[in-house]
Every structure is written in C-alpha cells, then in structure tokens.
N, C-alpha and C positions, 0 to 999 in steps of 0.2 A: 292265226298268224298268217298274213299274206306273204307270198313268196314271189320273187321276180325271177322268171326263167328265160333262158336263152340258150342257143346252141352251146352245149358243153358246160353251162353254168346253172346253179340254183342259188339265188341270192336271198338269204334269210333276213327279211326286214332290216336291212342295212346293218347286220351283225356278222354275217359270214358269207363267203362266196365259195362254193364247193363244186368241183368238176363232177358231173354225174353222167357223162357220156352223151351220146347223141340222143336228141329227143325228136318230137314229131317232125318227119320229113327232112331230117338233117343228116342221116347216116347214108352216105353215098355208097351204093353198091352193097349194102348189108341189110339184114332184117331189122325192122324197128325194134327198139329196146322194149317197147310196151305197146299194147293195143291202143289205138288212138282214143277209142271211147273210154277205156279204163284210165288212161292218162288224164283225159279231160275231167273224168269224175273225181280223180284224186287231187287234181289241181283246180278244182272249181273256184278256189279262192286265190288263184294265181294270177298275177299281173305280168304279162310278158314284157321283157326288157324293151322289145320293139315298140311297145305302147308308150314308153317314156320318150319324151323329146330327145332327139339325137344329141343335142348339146349337153344333156344332163346324164346320159348313160355312163360315160366314163367317170363322172363325179360320184355316181351311186356306187359303182364298183370300187372305186378308190376309197370312199368313205367306209364301205363294208370291210375291206381288207385292213384299213387303218384301225378300226374299232376292234377287229379280231386280234390284231397284233398287240393293241393296248391291253386287251383282256388277258392275253397270254403273258405279257410282260408283268402285269399286276399280279397274276397268279404265281409267276416265278419269283417276284420280289417277296410275296407273302411267304412262300415256301422257304426262301433263303433266310428270311427274318426268323421264322420259327426254328429253322435249323441252327442259326447262330445263337438264339436264345437257349436252345436245348444244350448246345455245346458249352455255352457259358455256365449253365446250371451244373452240368456234369463236372466241369473244371473246378467250379467253386466248391462242390462237394468233395472232389479229390484233394483240393488244397486244404480244406478244413480237416479232412482225415489225416493228411500228412502232418499238419501242424499239431494235431492232437497226439499223434504217435510220437512226434519229436518232443513234445512237452512231457509226455509220460516217460520217455526214455531218459530225458534230462533229470526228471524228479527221481527216477530209480537210481541213476548214477550218483546223484547227490546223497540219496539215502544210504547207498552202499559205502560211499566215501566217509560219511559221518559215522557209520557203524564201525568202519575200519579204524578211523581216528580214535574213536572211543575205546575200542579194544586195545589199540596200541598204547593209549594213555594208561589204561588200567593195568596192562602188562608192565609198563614202566614203573608204575606205582608199586606193584607187587614186588618187582625186582629191587626197587629202592628200599622197601620195607624189609625184605629178606636179608639185605646187606648190612642193616644197622645192628649195633651191639646193644645188649641190655646192660643196665646199670650194674648188675651183679657180676658182670664179666670183668670189671675193673678192680684191681687190687687197691685196698684202702691205703691212704698215705696220711702223714701228719699234716701236710700242707700241700697246696697246689699253686703253680704259677698261672698267670692268665693264659699263656701259650698252652699249658697242659689242659686247662679247662676247655679251651677252644677246640683242642684236638679231640677231647672226649665228646664234645658236642657234635663235631663233624662225623664221628663214628656212630652216634646215636640218632641224629636227626636225618630224615631222608634228604638226599642231595638237593632235590629241587625245592626244598623248603628251608634249607639251612640259612640262606641269606636273610630271609624274613625273620627267622628265629634270632639270628645274630643282631639284626637291627633293633629288635625289642630289648634284648639283653644289654646292648650298648647303651640304650637310653635309660634303662631301669637301674643298672648296677655297674656299668663299664666292666663286666665280667669278673666282678668281685663276689665270690660265693659267700663271703661273710658280711656283705654290705647290709647296714641296718639303718632304717629311717627313724631318727630320734623322735619325730613327731607322731607318726602313725604306728611305728613298730613293725612296718613291713620288713621282710628279711630275705636275703639270698639273691641269687642271680636274677630271678624273675620278680623279686620284691613281693612275695606272697604275703597276703594280709588276711588274717594273722599268719605269721611264719609257720606255726605248728600244723597248718593245713597240709604241709608237705610230708607229714608223718605217714600219710596214706601211701607214699611211695617208698618209705623206708625209715627206720628208727634213727638213722644217722643223718637225717636231713640237714642238721646244723653244720656238719663238718664234711660232708661228702658231696661235691659238685655233681657227680653222676646221678645221685638221688634227686637233687634239685632239677637237673635237666630232664630226668624221667618224669617228674611231676609236672614241670612246665609244659613239656610236649603233650602230655595227656590232657592238661587243662586247655591248651590252645585247640587241640583236636575236638574235644567234647563241646566247647563253647562256641568256637568260630569255624570249625571244620578243618582247620589246618593252621600252621604258623603264619602262612601268607594271609589267611583270612583275618587272623588276629592283628597282623601288621597293618592291614587296610583299615581296620577299626581304630587302631592306635593313631594312625595318621590323621584320622578325622576327629578324634577326641582327646588325643594326648594321654590316653590311658587305655587299658584293655581288661 
C-alpha cells in the first residue's frame, strides 16, 4: 500500500490522513523523529505529497478525510441498526412473555370462578333438597283441594325446580290427583301410564297426592335429570 507523506501527515491511499509528527527535516529546533535512513527504508513505497501537483494536494487530503468520515458514519449506522434490532427482539420477547402470563392468569381466574359457581350451585341444591318434606310426613286425608295439593308439592319439590314441575302437572292433570284418561288409563297428577306404576312410591297412590308427587319427582329425576329437564323435553314433544 503506497502512502502519501508530508509534514505532519501520513495519507493512507486516499482512505485516511493521520498526524504522525514531524518527519524528515521538518522538526524545527528538535531531534528528528526517526533516522533518515530508517525512515526512507520504511517508506520505500511512499509518495511525498510534495510530488503531487500543488493543485491536487488539497483534493487528495479532502478526499481522504471524506472517505474516512463516510466509513465511520457507515460503521456507526450499522452499529445503531444492530442495536435497534436487538432492542426490538428483546422487547418482542418481553411482550410475548407478558401476554402469556396475562393469558394464564385470565384462564386461572376463569377456572376458579367456574369452580366457585359450581360449588355454590351444588350447595344451593343440597340446601334445597334438605328443606323438602317426604310424602310420609303428610297426614292422610279423605280428599284434597287443588290448593292443598299444590302446597304439598311446594314442600316436596326443590324450590328451583317447582315451576317446571308445576308446568307439567298443569298440562297433564290441572292438579287433579284423581284425573283419569279414559282412553289410555293414565292416572293421577302426572298421568302415570299405567297408573299402578306409582305403587313403587306407596300403596296409597290412588288417593294420596303426596305419594303421586313423590313418584313423579323420582321419575323426572331419574329419566330427565330434574323436573326442568322433563319440562324441556315436554315442550319439544308434548309428552314426557
């Protein structure tokens, strides 16, 4: 690589100009920076700035400094770009981690809420069942009014299921515990077919509405899960 040397400068092939101190015969009043012979040997491939036409010397120095500045600016831009890319990567990873944590927290909160709602529902159902009366707790009577039969049902059917139970009984017998279907032989509040099926709840199934209610509630629970399940089926099919 040829170098262009002059007092106080070493111009490296039009890529850099660096002050190197006084060179041969330029240090006024001081010792030479290097032996002339050694310097000439080291700079055998050196072209003196003085050898370049005077009109081009300033252009050479300016071009060298400009290229050096351009190289430095390019290196700075590359470093800044890499730094920005790394910052973006780190931020993206941080955002992804935050989103994952938020999603997991939300899922956990929803799971806990669902479990709590399930527990509350089960507790309400247990409380509702514990508050109902058994058919045997009612004193037998010779006859019963609709109001009396309905009052018995309210005490035997869980509160949250009573309306569904009542809807079915209204459609089947209008709360007449002696209702008989002349065509099919269905009998009682729930129109059990055949009627004697209700004997599984008590021998007095023909005359005791509490026995019929007990049987009807058991039937709806076992076949449809609940009176409301039976009512949903009834609405779709007009029978249960």
